[in-house]
C-alpha positions, 0 to 999 in steps of 0.5 A: 514500507515507512515511505510507501506508507507516508506516500499513501497518506499523502495520496488519502488512504481510503481512495488508496485502499479502493482502488488496490481493492483493499478495506482501509483496516488492511492497508493500514495494518500493510503500511504500519511500521514493522509490519510484514505484508504479503508480497501480493499486498505490497503490489497492489499498494504500488500500482495503485498508488500509479508505479511499477514493481520489478523483482531482479 
């Protein structure tokens, strides 16, 4: 999650939060080191970054 947080900050947290349909506050909480975000939140963030998440 830490790496995703770095990418998110580089792209702009407000814009990413809007694309992921999350509040900026919840996005920051999810990407904080040591947090345990729900899978759905991670999926929304990854997709908002333009990537796909696959569980194999």
